C-alpha positions as CSV (number, residue, x, y, z in Angstrom):
1,M,1.8,17.2,-15.2
2,D,4.4,14.9,-16.7
3,I,4.9,12.0,-14.3
4,K,8.1,10.9,-16.0
5,G,11.1,11.3,-13.6
6,N,8.9,12.2,-10.7
7,V,7.5,10.2,-7.7
8,A,4.0,9.0,-7.0
9,V,2.3,7.5,-4.0
10,V,-0.3,4.8,-4.6
11,T,-2.4,3.5,-1.7
12,G,-3.9,0.1,-2.0
13,G,-1.1,-0.5,-4.4
14,A,-0.6,-4.2,-3.7
15,S,-3.7,-5.4,-5.5
16,G,-6.6,-4.5,-7.8
17,L,-6.9,-0.9,-9.0
18,G,-3.9,0.2,-7.0
19,Y,-1.6,-2.5,-8.5
20,A,-2.7,-1.6,-12.0
21,T,-2.0,2.0,-11.3
22,V,1.5,1.2,-9.9
23,K,2.3,-0.6,-13.2
24,K,0.9,2.2,-15.3
25,L,2.8,5.0,-13.6
26,I,6.1,3.0,-13.6
27,A,5.6,2.4,-17.3
28,E,5.2,6.1,-17.7
29,G,8.6,6.7,-16.0
30,A,7.6,7.4,-12.4
31,K,9.0,6.0,-9.2
32,V,6.3,4.8,-6.9
33,V,5.8,4.3,-3.2
34,I,3.3,1.5,-2.7
35,V,1.2,1.9,0.4
36,D,-0.8,-1.0,1.7
37,L,-1.5,-2.9,4.9
38,P,1.4,-4.6,6.7
39,S,-0.4,-7.9,6.1
40,S,-0.5,-7.4,2.3
41,N,2.0,-8.6,-0.3
42,G,3.2,-5.1,-0.8
43,A,6.9,-5.9,-0.3
44,A,6.7,-8.6,-3.0
45,V,4.9,-6.3,-5.4
46,A,7.5,-3.6,-4.9
47,A,10.2,-6.1,-5.6
48,E,8.7,-6.8,-9.0
49,F,9.6,-3.3,-10.1
50,G,13.2,-3.2,-8.7
51,D,14.5,0.3,-8.0
52,A,11.3,1.9,-9.4
53,A,9.1,1.0,-6.4
54,R,9.3,0.8,-2.6
55,F,6.8,-0.5,-0.1
56,S,5.6,1.5,2.9
57,P,3.2,-0.5,5.1
58,A,0.4,1.7,6.5
59,D,-3.3,1.9,7.5
60,V,-4.5,5.0,5.7
61,R,-6.2,6.2,8.8
62,D,-2.9,6.4,10.7
63,A,-1.3,9.8,10.4
64,D,2.2,8.6,11.4
65,Q,2.2,5.6,9.2
66,M,1.0,7.7,6.2
67,Q,3.5,10.4,6.9
68,A,6.3,7.8,6.8
69,A,5.1,6.9,3.3
70,F,5.3,10.5,2.1
71,D,8.7,10.8,3.8
72,M,9.8,7.7,1.8
73,A,8.6,9.4,-1.4
74,A,10.7,12.4,-0.7
75,E,13.7,10.2,-0.5
76,L,13.1,9.0,-4.0
77,G,12.6,12.4,-5.6
78,T,9.9,14.9,-6.0
79,L,6.3,13.8,-5.2
80,R,4.1,15.0,-8.0
81,A,1.1,12.5,-7.8
82,C,-0.9,10.6,-5.3
83,V,-3.5,8.0,-6.4
84,H,-5.6,6.9,-3.4
85,C,-7.2,3.5,-4.1
86,A,-7.3,2.0,-0.6
87,G,-10.7,1.2,0.9
88,R,-13.1,-1.5,2.0
89,G,-16.8,-2.4,2.0
90,G,-19.0,-4.1,4.6
91,P,-22.7,-4.8,4.6
92,V,-24.9,-2.9,7.1
93,R,-28.7,-2.7,7.0
94,V,-30.4,0.2,8.8
95,V,-32.5,-2.4,10.6
96,D,-31.2,-6.0,10.4
97,R,-33.3,-9.1,9.6
98,D,-34.0,-9.7,13.3
99,G,-35.3,-6.1,13.8
100,N,-32.2,-4.9,15.5
101,P,-30.5,-1.6,14.6
102,G,-27.7,-2.0,12.1
103,S,-24.1,-2.3,13.4
104,L,-22.8,1.1,14.4
105,D,-19.3,-0.3,14.8
106,L,-19.1,-1.7,11.2
107,Y,-20.6,1.5,9.9
108,R,-18.0,3.6,11.7
109,E,-15.1,1.4,10.5
110,V,-16.1,1.5,6.9
111,V,-16.6,5.2,6.9
112,E,-13.3,5.8,8.8
113,I,-11.3,3.7,6.3
114,N,-12.8,5.1,3.2
115,L,-13.6,8.7,4.1
116,I,-11.3,9.6,7.0
117,G,-8.5,7.6,5.2
118,S,-9.1,9.7,2.1
119,F,-8.8,13.0,3.9
120,N,-5.7,11.8,5.8
121,T,-4.1,10.8,2.5
122,L,-5.2,14.0,0.8
123,R,-4.0,16.4,3.5
124,L,-0.5,14.7,3.8
125,A,0.0,14.5,0.0
126,A,-1.0,18.1,-0.4
127,A,1.3,19.3,2.3
128,A,4.2,17.5,0.7
129,M,3.4,18.8,-2.8
130,A,3.0,22.4,-1.6
131,K,6.7,22.5,-1.1
132,N,7.5,21.7,-4.7
133,D,8.7,24.1,-7.3
134,E,6.1,24.7,-10.0
135,V,6.4,22.9,-13.3
136,D,4.2,24.2,-16.1
137,G,2.1,26.0,-13.4
138,E,1.5,22.9,-11.3
139,R,3.0,21.4,-8.1
140,G,1.0,18.2,-7.9
141,V,-2.1,16.1,-8.5
142,V,-4.2,14.0,-6.1
143,V,-6.6,11.4,-7.4
144,L,-9.1,10.0,-5.0
145,T,-11.4,7.0,-5.5
146,A,-15.2,7.0,-4.9
147,S,-17.7,4.6,-6.5
148,V,-20.9,4.7,-8.4
149,A,-22.3,3.7,-5.0
150,A,-21.9,7.4,-4.1
151,F,-24.8,8.1,-6.4
152,E,-26.8,4.8,-6.5
153,G,-25.9,2.9,-3.4
154,Q,-27.5,-0.5,-3.1
155,I,-29.4,-1.9,0.0
156,G,-26.8,-2.9,2.5
157,Q,-24.2,-0.5,1.2
158,I,-25.1,2.4,3.5
159,P,-21.6,2.8,5.1
160,Y,-19.8,2.4,1.8
161,A,-22.2,4.7,-0.1
162,S,-22.0,7.3,2.7
163,A,-18.2,7.3,2.6
164,K,-17.9,7.4,-1.2
165,A,-20.5,10.2,-1.4
166,G,-18.3,12.1,1.1
167,I,-15.3,11.6,-1.1
168,H,-17.3,13.0,-4.0
169,G,-18.3,15.9,-1.9
170,M,-14.8,16.8,-0.7
171,T,-13.4,16.8,-4.3
172,I,-14.5,20.2,-5.5
173,V,-13.9,21.8,-2.1
174,A,-10.4,20.4,-2.0
175,A,-9.7,21.5,-5.5
176,R,-10.8,25.0,-4.7
177,D,-8.8,25.0,-1.4
178,L,-5.6,23.9,-3.1
179,A,-5.9,26.0,-6.3
180,S,-3.8,28.7,-4.8
181,R,-1.0,26.1,-4.2
182,K,-1.3,24.8,-7.8
183,I,-2.4,21.4,-6.7
184,R,-5.2,19.6,-8.5
185,V,-7.7,17.1,-7.0
186,C,-10.0,14.8,-9.0
187,T,-11.9,11.6,-8.0
188,I,-12.6,8.5,-10.0
189,A,-15.9,6.7,-9.4
190,P,-15.6,3.1,-10.7
191,G,-18.6,0.9,-11.5
192,T,-18.1,-2.9,-11.1
193,F,-14.5,-3.8,-11.7
194,E,-12.5,-7.0,-11.7
195,T,-10.8,-6.8,-8.3
196,P,-9.9,-9.3,-5.6
197,I,-13.2,-8.5,-3.8
198,L,-15.2,-9.9,-6.7
199,D,-13.1,-13.1,-6.7
200,R,-15.2,-14.1,-3.7
201,V,-18.5,-13.6,-5.6
202,K,-20.3,-16.6,-7.1
203,P,-19.9,-16.9,-10.9
204,E,-23.7,-16.4,-11.4
205,V,-23.5,-13.2,-9.4
206,K,-20.5,-11.9,-11.4
207,A,-22.4,-12.8,-14.6
208,A,-25.3,-10.7,-13.5
209,L,-23.1,-7.8,-12.8
210,E,-21.6,-8.0,-16.2
211,K,-25.1,-8.1,-17.8
212,A,-26.1,-5.0,-15.8
213,T,-23.5,-2.9,-17.6
214,P,-25.0,-1.5,-20.8
215,H,-21.8,-1.2,-22.8
216,P,-19.3,-2.8,-22.7
217,A,-21.3,-5.6,-21.0
218,R,-18.5,-6.8,-18.8
219,L,-16.7,-5.9,-15.6
220,G,-14.2,-3.0,-15.8
221,R,-10.5,-3.9,-15.9
222,P,-8.1,-2.5,-13.4
223,E,-5.9,-1.2,-16.2
224,E,-8.8,0.9,-17.5
225,Y,-8.9,2.6,-14.1
226,A,-5.1,3.1,-14.2
227,K,-5.3,4.7,-17.7
228,L,-7.8,7.2,-16.4
229,A,-5.7,8.0,-13.3
230,A,-2.7,8.6,-15.5
231,H,-4.7,10.8,-17.8
232,I,-6.0,12.9,-14.9
233,I,-2.4,13.4,-13.8
234,D,-1.4,14.4,-17.4
235,N,-4.3,16.7,-18.2
236,A,-4.0,20.1,-16.4
237,M,-7.6,21.1,-17.0
238,L,-9.0,18.2,-15.1
239,N,-9.7,19.5,-11.6
240,G,-12.4,19.3,-9.0
241,E,-14.2,16.6,-11.0
242,T,-15.6,13.2,-10.1
243,I,-15.4,11.0,-13.2
244,R,-17.5,7.9,-13.5
245,I,-15.9,5.0,-15.2
246,D,-18.7,2.4,-15.4
247,G,-19.9,1.5,-18.8
248,A,-23.1,3.5,-18.2
249,I,-24.3,1.3,-15.4
250,R,-26.8,2.7,-12.9
251,M,-27.1,0.4,-9.9
252,A,-30.4,-1.2,-9.0
253,P,-31.6,-1.1,-5.4
254,R,-30.3,-4.6,-4.8
């Protein structure tokens, strides 16, 4: 799928992996609708790219807000790609340090944002793309974001790992479901990346994360995620796959 001259929706596009993806897709000739929370700097980010980007504030769990983002995409042209980067973490132990059951409310919120938000985005993107004319046998591509925590979640990551494992699980099913509509679905599972979340981490913790990655022994760069997302869009044989991008890291229990 050649993204040049077409439209993409990027969730979480105001920072981190999403922002790098916005830059990459615009450099490839796309117009991009940036989706992020109303409290984000999404409007300022969109302004960086002039007529090539617009901002649509939304919580990815909200059907109406997300539909408005895809309606905005239709105003710009033909939606051919959606890269879903939005998500959040939150520590929950099964039993906390005081012997109490872990927080069900936080577990629910993290799963809803990451997993329910992914399905909401996927279903709305696919419905919009299904109306497209075929180009080279395709109508569109959806790229979701999981994590290596889907496979080796660490202690305290139970809601995040549950949700990301769910995204991995939905990928092949969605790809098979949408095959008749000529829409591909893949998922990227990043390892430890330089994102705003890690800006809050102590330098010694960040250094330990870098050393835990076999090669290259550093944090991943958002532009490396963006390159992979762009390649998935471009490569018609990539479908139904969860692709790790992690420098061969395998997370320890803690």
